[in-house]
C-alpha positions in Angstrom: 224.3 37.6 -58.4 225.8 35.3 -60.9 229.4 35.4 -62.2 230.8 34.1 -65.5 233.3 31.3 -65.0 236.6 31.0 -66.7 238.9 28.1 -67.6 241.2 27.4 -64.6 245.0 27.6 -65.0 246.9 24.4 -65.7 248.1 22.9 -62.5 249.3 19.6 -61.0 246.4 17.2 -60.7 247.1 16.7 -57.0 247.1 20.3 -56.1 244.3 21.8 -54.0 243.0 23.7 -57.0 241.9 20.6 -58.9 238.2 20.8 -60.0 237.6 24.4 -58.9 235.3 26.8 -60.7 237.3 30.1 -61.3 236.0 33.6 -61.2 237.3 37.0 -62.4 237.8 38.6 -59.0 237.5 42.1 -60.4 234.0 41.2 -61.6 233.2 39.6 -58.3 234.2 42.8 -56.6 232.2 44.9 -59.0 229.1 42.9 -58.2 229.7 43.0 -54.5 230.0 46.8 -54.7 226.6 46.9 -56.5 225.0 45.0 -53.7 226.8 46.6 -50.8 223.8 48.6 -49.6 222.0 45.3 -48.9 224.7 44.2 -46.4 225.7 47.6 -45.1 229.3 47.4 -46.4 231.6 50.3 -46.7 232.1 51.3 -50.3 235.0 49.8 -52.1 237.1 52.3 -54.0 238.1 51.4 -57.6 237.2 47.7 -57.3 238.5 46.9 -60.8 241.9 48.6 -60.3 243.4 46.4 -57.6 246.6 44.4 -57.3 246.2 40.6 -57.2 246.8 40.7 -53.4 244.2 43.3 -52.9 241.7 41.3 -55.0 242.2 38.3 -52.8 241.9 40.2 -49.6 238.8 42.2 -50.6 237.0 39.4 -52.5 237.2 37.0 -49.6 235.8 39.6 -47.2 233.1 40.6 -49.7 232.1 37.0 -50.4 231.7 36.3 -46.7 229.4 39.4 -46.4 227.2 38.6 -49.4 223.6 38.7 -48.2 220.1 38.7 -49.6 219.0 41.5 -52.0 216.7 43.8 -50.1 218.0 42.8 -46.7 218.7 46.4 -45.9 214.9 47.0 -45.7 214.7 44.5 -42.9 217.3 46.4 -40.8 215.5 49.4 -39.6 217.9 51.5 -37.5 221.6 51.9 -37.0 221.3 51.6 -33.2 219.6 48.1 -33.7 222.4 46.9 -36.0 225.0 47.5 -33.4 223.4 44.8 -31.2 223.4 42.2 -34.0 226.4 40.2 -35.2 227.9 40.8 -38.6 228.9 37.9 -40.9 232.4 36.7 -39.8 235.2 37.8 -42.2 236.7 34.8 -44.0 240.4 34.0 -44.6 241.7 35.5 -47.8 242.5 32.0 -49.2 238.9 30.7 -48.9 237.5 29.7 -52.3 234.2 31.1 -53.6 232.3 28.3 -55.4 229.0 30.1 -55.7 227.7 33.4 -54.6 223.9 32.8 -54.8 223.6 30.9 -52.6 226.9 31.5 -50.9 229.2 28.6 -50.9 232.9 28.7 -49.7 235.5 26.1 -48.9 239.0 26.1 -47.4 242.2 24.7 -49.0 243.4 21.8 -46.9 246.4 23.7 -45.3 244.0 26.2 -43.7 242.4 23.4 -41.7 245.5 22.5 -39.5 243.9 23.7 -36.2 242.5 21.2 -33.8 239.5 23.4 -33.4 238.4 25.0 -36.8 238.4 28.7 -36.7 235.3 30.6 -37.9 237.2 32.3 -40.7 238.2 28.9 -42.1 235.0 27.0 -41.8 233.3 26.2 -45.1 229.9 27.7 -45.9 227.2 25.7 -47.5 224.0 27.6 -48.1 220.9 26.4 -50.1 219.0 29.6 -50.0 219.3 33.3 -49.2 220.5 34.1 -45.7 217.9 35.8 -43.5 218.3 39.4 -42.5 220.1 40.0 -39.2 218.0 39.8 -36.1 218.3 40.0 -32.3 218.9 36.7 -30.6 216.5 37.8 -27.8 213.6 37.9 -30.3 214.3 34.4 -31.7 211.8 31.5 -31.1 211.8 27.8 -31.9 208.5 26.0 -32.4 208.0 22.2 -32.0 205.0 20.6 -33.6 204.1 17.7 -35.9 202.0 14.6 -36.1 203.9 13.0 -33.1 203.6 15.9 -30.7 200.6 16.1 -28.4 200.6 19.9 -28.3 202.8 22.4 -30.1 205.3 24.3 -27.9 207.4 27.4 -28.6 210.5 28.4 -26.8 212.4 31.6 -26.9 216.2 31.3 -27.3 216.5 32.8 -23.8 214.3 30.1 -22.3 216.3 27.3 -24.0 219.5 28.7 -22.5 218.0 29.0 -19.0 215.8 26.0 -18.7 218.0 23.3 -20.1 221.6 22.1 -19.4 224.2 23.6 -21.7 226.9 21.4 -23.1 229.9 22.0 -25.3 231.2 19.5 -27.8 233.7 19.6 -30.7 232.0 17.9 -33.7 233.0 17.4 -37.2 230.8 19.0 -39.8 231.2 17.9 -43.5 229.2 18.5 -46.6 227.9 15.3 -48.2 229.3 16.5 -51.5 232.8 17.2 -50.2 235.1 15.9 -53.0 232.5 16.1 -55.7 234.9 17.6 -58.2 236.8 14.3 -58.6 233.8 12.3 -59.9 233.9 11.2 -63.6 231.5 11.6 -65.4 231.1 14.9 -63.5 228.3 15.3 -61.0 226.1 18.4 -60.8 226.3 20.7 -57.9 229.0 22.8 -56.1 232.4 21.4 -57.2 233.9 20.9 -53.7 237.5 19.7 -53.6 238.5 18.7 -50.0 237.7 21.8 -48.0 234.0 21.4 -47.1 234.8 20.1 -43.6 235.7 21.4 -40.2 235.5 20.7 -36.5 234.5 23.7 -34.4 233.4 23.7 -30.8 229.6 23.9 -30.4 227.7 24.9 -27.4 224.0 24.4 -26.9 221.3 22.3 -25.3 220.5 18.7 -26.1 217.6 18.2 -28.5 216.8 15.1 -26.5 216.1 17.2 -23.4 213.8 19.5 -25.2 211.9 16.7 -26.9 211.4 15.0 -23.5 210.0 18.2 -22.1 207.4 18.7 -24.8 206.4 15.0 -24.9 206.9 12.9 -28.0 204.3 10.2 -28.9 205.2 6.6 -29.5 204.5 7.0 -33.3 207.4 9.4 -33.7 209.7 8.3 -36.6 211.6 11.4 -37.7 212.3 15.0 -37.0 212.3 17.7 -39.8 213.7 21.2 -39.5 212.7 24.5 -41.0 215.0 27.6 -41.1 214.6 31.3 -41.7 216.6 31.2 -45.0 214.6 32.1 -48.1 214.2 30.2 -51.4 216.4 31.6 -54.3 213.2 32.5 -56.2 212.1 34.7 -53.3 208.8 32.7 -53.1 208.0 32.7 -49.4 205.9 29.5 -49.9 209.0 27.6 -50.8 211.7 26.3 -48.5 215.3 26.1 -49.8 216.0 23.1 -47.6 214.1 21.1 -44.9 215.8 17.9 -43.9 216.0 15.8 -40.8 217.0 12.6 -39.0 215.4 9.5 -37.5 214.4 9.7 -33.9 217.2 7.5 -32.7 219.7 10.1 -34.1 217.7 13.0 -32.8 217.8 11.5 -29.3 221.5 11.0 -29.2 223.1 13.0 -26.3 225.4 14.7 -28.8 222.7 16.2 -31.0 222.5 19.8 -30.1 220.4 22.9 -30.6 223.5 25.1 -30.8 223.8 28.9 -30.2 227.6 29.2 -29.8 230.5 28.3 -32.0 234.0 28.5 -30.5 232.7 30.2 -27.4 231.2 33.1 -29.4 227.8 33.6 -31.0 227.4 31.6 -34.2 228.3 33.8 -37.2 225.4 34.7 -39.4 226.5 32.5 -42.3 226.8 29.5 -40.0 223.3 29.8 -38.7 223.0 32.6 -36.1 221.4 32.6 -33.7 220.4 28.9 -33.5 221.1 25.8 -35.5 221.1 22.0 -35.3 224.4 20.1 -35.0 224.1 16.4 -35.7 227.4 14.6 -35.4 228.7 12.1 -38.0 226.0 12.7 -40.6 226.1 15.1 -43.6 226.0 18.8 -42.8 222.7 19.1 -44.6 220.9 17.6 -41.6 222.3 20.4 -39.4 219.7 23.0 -40.2 220.7 26.7 -39.8 218.7 29.7 -38.7 216.4 27.2 -36.9 212.8 28.2 -36.4 210.8 25.1 -36.4 211.1 21.3 -35.7 208.4 18.9 -36.7 208.2 15.6 -35.0 206.9 13.3 -37.7 205.1 10.0 -37.8 206.8 9.2 -41.1 210.1 9.9 -42.8 210.3 13.6 -43.2 209.4 14.7 -46.7 210.7 18.3 -46.7 212.7 20.0 -49.4 215.8 18.0 -50.4 214.6 14.9 -48.7 213.2 13.3 -51.8 214.4 12.5 -55.3 218.2 12.3 -55.6 219.0 15.0 -53.0 221.4 13.7 -50.4 220.8 10.1 -51.6 223.0 7.5 -53.3 222.1 4.4 -55.2 221.0 1.6 -52.9 223.3 -0.7 -54.8 226.4 0.0 -57.0 225.7 1.3 -60.5 227.9 1.9 -63.6 229.3 5.4 -64.1 226.9 7.7 -65.8 223.8 5.5 -65.1 220.3 6.9 -64.8 219.1 5.9 -61.4 215.3 6.0 -60.6 214.4 7.8 -57.4 213.0 4.7 -55.8 216.5 3.1 -56.2 218.1 5.8 -54.1 218.8 5.6 -50.3 219.1 8.5 -47.9 222.7 9.3 -46.7 223.1 8.7 -43.0 226.6 8.1 -41.4 229.5 9.6 -43.3 232.3 7.3 -44.4 235.8 7.1 -42.9 238.1 9.9 -44.3 241.3 11.7 -43.7 242.9 15.0 -44.8 246.6 16.0 -44.8 246.7 19.6 -43.5 250.5 20.1 -43.2 252.5 20.6 -45.2 250.6 22.2 -48.1 250.8 20.4 -51.4 253.8 21.4 -53.5 256.2 21.4 -50.5 259.9 21.6 -51.2 262.1 19.7 -48.7 265.7 18.5 -48.4 266.8 14.9 -48.8 267.7 13.2 -45.5 265.8 15.8 -43.4 262.6 14.8 -41.6 259.4 16.4 -42.9 256.5 16.6 -40.4 253.2 15.5 -41.9 249.9 16.0 -40.1 246.2 16.1 -40.5 242.9 14.8 -39.3 240.7 11.7 -39.7 237.1 11.1 -38.9 234.5 8.3 -39.5 230.9 9.4 -39.3 229.2 7.6 -36.4 232.4 5.7 -35.6 235.9 6.4 -34.5 239.1 6.1 -36.5 241.4 3.1 -35.5 244.5 3.8 -37.6 245.9 6.2 -40.2 248.6 5.1 -42.6 250.8 7.1 -45.0 252.5 6.1 -48.2 255.2 7.8 -50.2 255.4 5.2 -53.0 251.9 5.4 -54.5 250.4 2.9 -52.1 253.0 0.1 -52.6 253.9 0.3 -48.9 252.3 2.0 -45.8 253.6 3.3 -42.5 251.5 3.9 -39.4 251.1 7.5 -38.2 250.6 8.5 -34.6 246.8 8.9 -34.0 245.2 10.8 -31.1 242.0 9.9 -29.5 239.0 12.1 -30.2 238.3 14.8 -27.6 234.7 13.5 -27.6 232.5 11.5 -29.9 232.2 12.9 -33.4 235.3 15.0 -33.1 238.0 14.5 -35.7 241.3 12.9 -34.7 244.8 14.3 -35.2 247.5 12.2 -36.9 251.2 12.9 -37.3 254.2 11.3 -38.9 257.8 12.1 -39.5 258.9 11.3 -43.1 262.6 11.3 -44.0 263.2 11.1 -47.8 266.2 9.1 -48.8 266.5 10.3 -52.4 265.6 13.4 -54.5 262.7 13.7 -56.9 258.9 14.0 -57.0 256.9 12.2 -54.3 253.3 12.0 -53.3 252.2 11.5 -49.7 249.0 9.5 -49.4 246.9 9.2 -46.3 244.5 6.3 -45.6 242.3 6.0 -42.5 240.7 2.8 -41.1 237.7 3.0 -38.7 236.9 0.8 -35.8 234.7 -1.4 -38.1 237.8 -2.1 -40.2 236.6 -0.1 -43.1 239.4 1.5 -45.1 239.5 4.6 -47.3 239.7 3.6 -51.0 242.7 4.8 -53.0 240.5 5.9 -55.9 237.1 7.7 -56.0 234.5 5.2 -54.7 231.2 4.2 -56.3 229.9 6.7 -58.8 226.6 8.3 -58.0 224.5 11.0 -59.8 225.1 13.8 -57.3 228.7 13.1 -56.4 228.3 12.3 -52.7 230.5 10.5 -50.2 233.9 10.7 -52.0 236.3 9.4 -49.3 239.2 8.6 -51.6 242.7 8.9 -50.0 243.9 12.5 -49.9 247.4 13.1 -51.3 249.8 16.0 -51.5 252.8 16.6 -53.8 256.4 16.9 -52.4 259.6 17.8 -54.3 262.8 16.5 -52.6 266.0 18.3 -53.5 269.7 17.9 -52.5 
């Protein structure tokens, strides 16, 4: 399904709606109703005659349930469907960026929980989600040039034969913040909400690789999922990325089957996915079916060209950058997000305002978070919590007491343990709009 986009309403440039693509929700609902048989949805009544509140409520649920055309043919019997998880309903304020493939993000104020809830976690799909299946039937195959003999595990065997671990790890799309680049970069126009930090449970990829036996010539792993290419061509993969062996062998790299102590929702990779802490979400393959252990840098779909790559050296805005001058994104940059209050807050002069949010820094930890209420002229240190484990985001909090009335902006700036700061403006331009870690800011109006 494709929807016509409309010019967004005028708004403050610092509000959470900056850079969004806007959709007529009545048309979204009409299309969802047209495809409801494919996802076994109850029929919506009069989808084009809804109040705005009903639009928001139903559209968010429908967007989360969008699936592949023809998926109904893969679900053979009602009694089988009852044993399979449905896509998790999403919060009514989640923003639909694209429907095919499905891409959703959260406004910053929805991300105020220490552990990100399933209904508020962004969705980044590259292809069509697979039809629902039973976890007991799922298998994962290991093969490749650097494996002596291919080996296949059932999901049940992975759970029973290897130690299970639970870790809270930040997941962020490499294109988070793309909407702020100028000239504009192609791709989903993420604002700030393509990030979250759920609790993941699974087994260490390292343990499984040690069991199957990896040869000395191993350089990279590459994953393959069950999602389908948008063209429907089964010979094409929508995405097949990976990581170097040193990253694959880290004790935090998981083959995850649980999110927040429940089965992973379908749109987040049920029943099995990779979770690789600190690196872009694109290396965390969903609906995981196969892992190749390579004797070279993996060359799967979206590993080559400009996909998930940035110029190896700084370039001028709008430059044409040849593929051989692009480098693969690895560790994500230091970043912070103000999650409370929401932008546009009204507060009283002389009364404290609690400001909070989260900071993270790829492979590293965050050392400090500072806040400014005078456009970066002066900075005050926030209280910063330690991460619950490596790769988990860190909570920061600060009490700000305005001394006069008027319009203010609260800026947040994080510094990692390598003394790398967030920039106050959008950093180095790149053709695909990756790695924007500019300071996040919210608007506050102070009244007497």
